[in-house]
Structure formats: C-alpha cells, structure tokens
N, C-alpha and C positions, 0 to 999 in steps of 0.2 A: 702501800701497794699501788702498782701502776695498772691503769686500765686504758682502753683505746676505743676509738670509733672510726668507722669508714663510711663515707658518703659517696654512693654511686650516683653521680649527677648526670646531667644531660651533656655537659661540656668537658667534664673531668671527673676523676676519681680521687677523693681526698681522704687522708688519714691523719688523725691527731692522737697524741699520747698525753696522758695526764697522770700526775702524782695524786694519790688520795690518802686520806685518813678518815676516821669517823666524823671529824669536824670540818674538813675542808677538801676541796678539789682544786688542783692547780695545773694549768697548761704547761707542758714541757716542750713539745716539738710537733711539727707537722710535715707532711709529705704530700706532694700533688703529682699526679700522672695524667697527662693529656689523653683524653679518650672521649671522642665526640659521638656518643651513642645516638644523639639526636638526629644525625644525618641519616642513619639507617631508618629510624623510627618514623620521622616526619616525612621522608621522601618515599621509602619503600614500604612503610607500615609495620615492619618487624626487624628484629635484630638479625644480622647475618651470622653465618658460622664463623667467619673471619673475626668479626667484632666480639663474638662470644669467647672465642679462643684467646683473643687479646685481653679481654676482661678477666678471664680465669688466670692468665699469667700475671696480671697486675695485682689481683687480690692475693694470689699465692705468694708473691714477693712481699707484700705488706704483712701477711700472716707470718711468713718466715722471719721477718724483722721483729715482729712482736715476740715470737718464741725466743729469739736471741736476747731480747730484753726481759725475758721471763714474764711476759704479760699473758695471763691466763684468761682474763675477762675482757672481752671486746664485743662490740655490737656492729652489725653491718646493715645500713639502711639504703634503700634505693628510691629515687624520686621520679620526676615527670616522665623521662624517656622510658624508664623501665616499666612504669605502670601503664603507659600508653601503647606499648608494643603488642602486636597481636599474639606473639608467642611468649608473653610474660611469664605465665606459670611454668610452661615447658622449659624456658630458659632458666628460671629460678631453680627448679629442681635439678637441672643439669649442673649448673654452677655450684650449687650447694653440695652435691655429691662429690664434685671434683675438689673443692676446697675444704670439705668436711666441716662446714659451719653454716648455720642458718642465715638467711637474708630476709629482712623485713621490707616489703614493698609498702610504703606509706602513701596514703591518699593526700590530695592537695590540702584538705582541711586539717589533716593530722600534721602535715608539714608546717602549716601556719600556726597551729596550736603549740608546736614545739618551741616557737619563738618566745613564749611566755617564760621559759626557763632562763632567758637572758637575765643576768644579775640585776640590771637596772630597770627591768620592765615594770615592776610594781611601783616604782618611784617616779614614773613618767606618765601621769594621767593626760598630759597635753601632747603626747607623742603618738605618731603613726609609724609603726614598724612595717617596713616594706622589703620583702625579699624578692628581688628580680633574678630569677634563675635562667637556665638555658631553655626550659620548656614551659615554665609557669611562673606566675607572680602571686605571692602570698601577702596578705595584710593581717595585722593584729593591732587592735586598739581597744580602748574602753569607751562605752557609751552608757551613760546613766549608771555608772559603777558596775556595768556588766561587760564581760569579755565579748568582743566581736571578732570573728575570724572569717576570712574570705580568701578564695583562691580562683584565679582566672587562667585560662589556657593561652597565655601570652608570655613569651620569653625571648631572650636574646637570640638563641639558635633557631627556635621555631620561626621567629619573625624574619631573620636573615634568609631563611629558606623559603620565605613567602608562604608559610603554612599557617599563618595567623588568619583568623576569620573576622569579618566586619561585625558579625553578630556578637562576638566576644568583646570587641572594643566598645560596642554599644552598651553591653551589660556593665562593663567597667565604668563607663561614663555615667550611666544612670545611678550606679551605686555610689560613686564619688560625689555626685551632686546632692545626694541625700544623706551622706555620712556625716557624723559630728565634725564640726570645724576644729581642726587641730593646727597648732602653730609650728610644731617640730616634726620633721621626717627623719627617721633613723633608717638608713639604707643598709641592707645586708647583702653580702656577696662581693666577689672579687672585682666586678666591674665598677661599682661605685667607689670602692676603696682605691682602685687604680686611678680613677678619674680625679678624685680629690688630691691624691698624691701628685698627679701630673700638674696640678695648679698650685701645689705647695700650700694646701689648705686643709685644716681639720674640719672646718665648717664653712658653709657658704650660704648665700641667699638666692632667691629665685632668679633675679635678673643676671647675676654673676654666673650662676649655674648655666643658664641658657646661652649666654654669650660665649662662655668657655666651651660648651658642648658644640656650638656651631663652628667655632674655630677648629676644634678637634676633627669635626666631621669633614672639613675641607682637606685634611691631610690624607695622603695615600696610605695604603697598608704598610708599605716599607717605611714611610716617614713616621708613622706611629711607633713602629718598632725601634727605629734608630734614634728618634727624638726622646721618647719616654721609656724605652726599654720594655715595652709591653711584650709579653710572650706572643707567639704566632697565633695561638688559639684564643688570645684576648683581643688582639689588634683587629681581627675581622668581625668581631661581634659587639664590641663595646658601644659603637654608635647606636645599635639597635636596643641595647639595654638602657642607654641614656635617653632614648626617645620615649621609652615607657615612663621613666621618671618625669620627663618634661610633660607628658600627657597628664600625669597625676598633678603636677604643680599648677598647670593651667586650669584645673578644675577643683582646686581646693584653696584654702587660705594659708597654706604652709608658708612660714616666714624663714625658717632656718633648716638647712639640710646638713646632715653629718652622716658618717659611716661608722660601722662597728666591725671588729674582727670576728664577731660571733657568726656562727653558721650552723647548718644542720648537724654537722659532726660534733660540734660543741654541745648542742642540745641533746643529741643521742648519748653522749658521754655522761652528761649530768643525769639523764634519765636512768642510765645503767648504774651510775653511782648511787642514786637513791634506792634502786632495787637491791643492790648488794648490801648496803648498810642498814636498810630497813628490816632485813632479815634478823638483825641482832636486837631489834626493838621488842621488848616484852610488854604486852598490854595486860594490866591487872584490873580485876574487878569489872570485867566487861559485862 
C-alpha cells in the first residue's frame, strides 16, 4: 500500500510518497514546489489571499497526483510560517475546506520530536540532530539517556528578512553552552544537503565547513545558481542557514558534520504508517 506526506514549510511545500507493508516503509518519490510563505508571515504578519490561493493550488495538485497513484492515506503538516501567521486558524479552515483534507499545524517542539523517527536516531547517542528550516531551528539529542528537544525562532528565511531577534540568538547560545558535548552533527534540510553536495562531501569538519561557507558567501546570487545549480529559492537563503550552523559549531565540541535526506515529511509519513498498521495489532490479556 502506498502512503504519502506533505510538509507545508516556510520556503517550500514538499510531498513524499512511500511503499508500505506491515513490516516496512520504503521511500519512492518526492516533489517540491517553491512557495515562500515566510515572506508574508515575517514581513506582514499574516498570509495574503494571493499566497493562500497559490497554496490551495499546490496542495490540490499534489492530492490529484496521489489519487492518480491510488494513494488513500496521506498526512499534511504545516510548520513555522503557518503556525506564526496571525490568520493561522482562519487559513487552515479555509484551505482544509478547499482541499477536503485536514492539515496539522505542529509546534516547534513537536517538529523537533518528529526527528526521533529517523531510522538511525536511536543508534547515535553522540549525535546532535539539527533541522535548520526557513522559520525555525530544531534540535534533538540525548542527555543522560533522556530525550532533549528544543526549538528556536531562527531560520534561513526569517533571518534573511531580518526578522530574527537578538534575544533568540542569546537563548540559543546559552542553551548550546550548557548542552551535553556531542561530537557529531546531523543536519536536516535542503540547505545543508545542497552545501555538502557543492563541496562534493558526505561529511566535513568544522574548519572545512566554515572555510567553504565563507567562499560560498562571497559568490553572487547568480553565481550560486550557475556554479552549483542551486534553485532560485535556495540560492538566496543558503548563506543564512549556514550561518546558523556556524553559530552552533562555534559553541559546541562538534567534530564531524553530515547531512541526511530525512525531513518533516519523512517523519510524518512514518507516524502515519505506525497509525495505520497499529490498528491491526491485537492486545491480549490486558
């Protein structure tokens, strides 16, 4: 059986499709549509009618494709921009009625907690999982065998629009200075993946990361696109995302940095998968 998940992010709307059976879930394909909700939310405070109409069109097309593939079960989650907009609930109800499917607006902490569904998370006690999104940055790690989740209102689009706040940077710094010392950083999101791809590396270390970041930062918007094939909505925000990673590296003992293809839509799909197949589990003698 095929299932799917849609992530309404701050910089794009992403959909992923998976094959499932009672014993496994396997990624098949993905689709991404550029949609910068963050510009409306972080500048004007709420989503515009034009953006809402575009979002409905994008979601409707994804759902149409799901139906063609005979996908009956899919989840739609919305993150930072959607939860921060002043007309969040009004927009959610409007969009839901148009597409005839519910949308889950998840909190920053819930977004961070979803990272634990990453298949390698339980085997990486020495890792710090970091998801730098368009509007927020989430952390997930272990401390004394207990799960630690954290979310900060700092993100690539938010920072590019100069809507980040000094107080939030201070909160992040204080938390990083008191957090358990980890050696490995696992970066989540298209910016860190695109960056490592641009330097032909699966992993890197702090000094190499910062050096390559500084070189990339010197390129113009057009040079980033022509040299590395970045999409237009990646080329203008990637420096801001990498600056958040640099901030983290300078305040931790991280030795190795790598990226994962995992994202919110993957976690949402796994969560849906568990819900579907757990219905077939029978508990005896409870």
